[in-house]
C-alpha positions as a printed Julia matrix, in Angstrom:
170×3 Matrix{Float64}:
   9.59   13.45    1.43
   9.35    9.82    2.45
   7.62    7.13    0.44
   6.1     4.28    2.44
   4.62    0.98    1.41
   2.28   -0.21    4.16
   0.18   -3.32    3.66
  -0.53   -6.94    4.4
   0.54  -10.07    2.54
   0.13  -13.79    2.96
   3.01  -15.87    4.29
   3.82  -16.8     0.68
   4.0   -13.14   -0.34
   0.68  -12.46   -2.06
  -1.36   -9.24   -1.8
  -4.48  -10.86   -3.23
  -5.63  -14.2    -4.56
  -5.41  -14.99   -8.28
  -8.78  -13.23   -8.84
  -7.6   -10.08   -7.0
  -9.8   -10.89   -3.98
  -8.88  -10.08   -0.38
 -11.28  -12.44    1.38
  -8.3   -14.19    3.0
  -7.38  -10.88    4.69
 -10.88   -9.94    5.86
 -11.25  -13.4     7.41
  -7.95  -13.08    9.31
  -8.25   -9.84   11.27
  -8.93   -6.12   11.26
  -6.92   -2.88   11.26
  -7.9    -2.41   14.89
  -5.43   -5.19   15.66
  -2.54   -3.2    14.12
  -0.84    0.19   14.52
  -2.68    1.52   11.45
  -4.1     4.64   13.16
  -0.67    5.88   14.24
   0.78    5.13   10.82
  -2.04    6.93    9.01
  -1.72   10.05   11.19
   1.82   10.54    9.84
   0.75   10.38    6.15
  -0.06   13.34    3.91
  -0.8    11.6     0.6
  -2.05    8.19   -0.5
  -1.39    6.75   -3.93
  -3.06    3.61   -5.23
  -4.01    1.87   -8.45
  -7.54    1.32   -9.72
  -7.73   -2.3    -8.51
  -6.92   -1.25   -4.96
  -9.45    1.58   -5.2
 -12.09   -0.86   -6.49
 -11.48   -3.03   -3.44
 -11.96   -0.21   -0.93
 -14.51    2.11   -2.61
 -17.51    0.29   -1.14
 -16.24    0.24    2.44
 -18.78    1.93    4.66
 -17.68    5.48    5.55
 -14.64    5.28    3.25
 -14.27    9.07    3.42
 -13.73    8.84    7.17
 -10.92    6.31    6.75
  -8.96    8.59    4.4
 -10.11   11.98    5.66
  -6.79   13.72    6.38
  -4.81   12.7     3.29
  -4.89   13.76   -0.33
  -5.87   10.52   -2.11
  -4.79    9.77   -5.68
  -5.84    6.82   -7.83
  -3.89    5.98  -10.97
  -6.55    5.13  -13.52
  -7.76    5.9   -17.03
 -11.16    6.9   -15.59
 -11.97   10.6   -15.58
 -13.96   10.45  -12.34
 -14.38    8.18   -9.31
 -17.4     7.34   -7.18
 -15.78    8.6    -3.95
 -15.24   12.36   -4.13
 -12.21   12.45   -1.84
 -10.21   10.31   -4.3
  -8.62   12.08   -7.27
  -8.14   10.18  -10.54
  -4.64   10.46  -12.03
  -3.56    9.41  -15.49
   0.16    9.36  -16.16
   3.45    8.13  -14.83
   3.61    7.49  -11.07
   7.36    8.26  -11.05
   6.85   11.73  -12.54
   3.94   12.37  -10.18
   5.88   11.43   -7.03
   8.9    13.51   -8.12
   6.76   16.66   -8.19
   5.34   16.2    -4.66
   6.53   18.61   -1.97
   9.64   17.2    -0.25
   8.09   17.63    3.21
   5.23   15.19    2.54
   4.86   11.54    3.56
   3.4     9.32    0.85
   1.67    6.0     1.44
   1.62    3.56   -1.44
  -1.59    1.63   -0.8
  -1.69   -1.91   -2.19
  -0.72   -2.86   -5.68
   2.56   -3.92   -7.18
   1.64   -1.94  -10.33
   2.34    1.26   -8.39
   5.03   -0.13   -6.06
   7.25   -1.84   -8.66
   8.17    1.27  -10.7
   8.9     3.2    -7.51
  11.2     0.41   -6.32
  12.83    0.31   -9.76
  13.65    4.02   -9.4
  14.85    3.65   -5.79
  12.05    5.88   -4.5
  10.65    3.71   -1.68
  12.12    4.68    1.68
  10.09    2.52    4.07
   8.36   -0.83    3.81
   5.96   -1.88    6.54
   4.52   -5.32    5.92
   2.06   -7.25    8.02
   2.18  -10.95    7.35
  -1.05  -12.88    7.77
  -0.98  -16.57    8.76
  -2.36  -17.63    5.38
  -0.92  -19.52    2.4
  -2.59  -19.05   -0.99
  -0.25  -20.97   -3.27
  -1.07  -18.6    -6.15
  -2.05  -14.99   -6.34
  -0.93  -11.43   -6.99
   2.6   -10.97   -5.58
   3.62   -7.91   -3.61
   6.97   -7.55   -5.34
   7.34   -7.55   -9.11
  10.09   -4.98   -9.62
  13.04   -5.5   -11.96
  15.71   -7.93  -10.89
  18.07   -5.51   -9.16
  19.43   -5.86   -5.64
  17.68   -3.52   -3.17
  18.72   -3.42    0.47
  16.58   -2.49    3.43
  17.34   -2.5     7.15
  14.99   -4.35    9.5
  14.16   -1.72   12.1
  11.48   -3.45   14.15
   9.26   -6.53   14.42
   5.83   -6.34   16.07
   3.04   -8.82   16.75
  -0.62   -7.82   16.41
  -3.03  -10.68   17.03
  -2.34  -13.16   14.24
  -0.22  -10.66   12.25
   3.54  -10.18   12.3
   4.64   -6.69   11.27
   8.08   -6.07    9.78
   9.3    -2.47    9.58
  12.1    -1.8     7.09
  13.99    1.35    6.14
  16.03    1.87    2.99
  19.76    1.43    3.57
């Protein structure tokens, strides 16, 4: 099993603005300008929090964007508006530990899901696109406990206005 974080941040390290909006990202570029399709083809499972789900649930043809993965949303809700997304209530650490070791897991968005996995040394790969935007304030990507974590920079790519950094756990 490999756990991946794959996502985009601003140059000052924010996933979203202070109101959890992603307008800055939508105004900068599209996934067609990245290697998203190849990345997604290698994933078996997606895991996200409710805020991330809320951001993507109204995308046209959302089922077609996540059609080959099992999609889990950590939420207190008992059901979700998109049938291909499964609500989960519980501890993300316990959930990930019980996943088949041969599966690739994509942590989509949210430091609420990412931070505990980093705290438990369960993130194997971090792929970050950096958008040429500064917000000054917002929702940071990293909010894990203050413990040294080392990753190895494997590759740097350029996609339109985005820089992509590919890291593997040391």
